[in-house]
C-alpha positions, 0 to 999 in steps of 0.5 A, spaced: 517 558 032 510 555 032 508 556 039 511 565 037 506 563 031 500 561 037 501 566 041 500 570 036 493 568 033 491 567 041 494 575 041 489 577 036 484 572 037 483 576 044 484 583 040 478 580 037 474 579 042 473 584 046 472 589 039 466 585 038 464 586 045 464 593 045 460 593 039 455 589 042 454 593 048 454 600 044 448 601 042 446 599 049 451 604 053 447 609 047 441 609 049 443 608 056 447 616 056 441 618 052 435 617 057 441 620 063 440 625 059 432 626 059 432 625 065 436 631 067 431 635 062 426 640 067 419 637 069 414 641 068 408 643 074 403 645 071 398 651 075 394 654 070 391 650 065 387 652 058 382 647 055 383 648 047 377 652 043 375 651 036 381 655 031 385 656 037 393 656 035 398 656 040 401 661 038 394 664 038 392 661 045 400 663 047 398 671 045 391 671 048 393 669 056 400 674 054 405 666 056 412 666 055 413 662 047 420 659 052 416 658 057 409 656 054 413 649 050 417 647 056 411 646 061 408 642 054 414 638 053 410 632 049 405 638 045 405 639 038 402 645 036 401 643 028 397 638 030 392 641 037 385 639 039 379 642 041 378 640 048 386 640 048 388 641 055 394 646 055 399 649 061 400 655 062 403 658 067 408 654 073 414 651 075 420 647 072 423 643 077 430 638 076 
């Protein structure tokens, strides 16, 4: 009887150990999966740039140079259109590679 209880406790201990291990690994696995999806995003190569001037906005630049808004966003992936500044370079034309 004592041996059966001991085996049962040993089994529960192993399950708890595996669950603890999985909980410790889960944040790392999540970050690893997220970084893999980011790596698969298109990489922009710019062929034409524009130096932002006073009064420019993303929309005014897009309209002035007749640029496709989706392509503009893809070519400038880190651009915050609410905070562009004079002297900042914007990519107006280029390619996206995987």
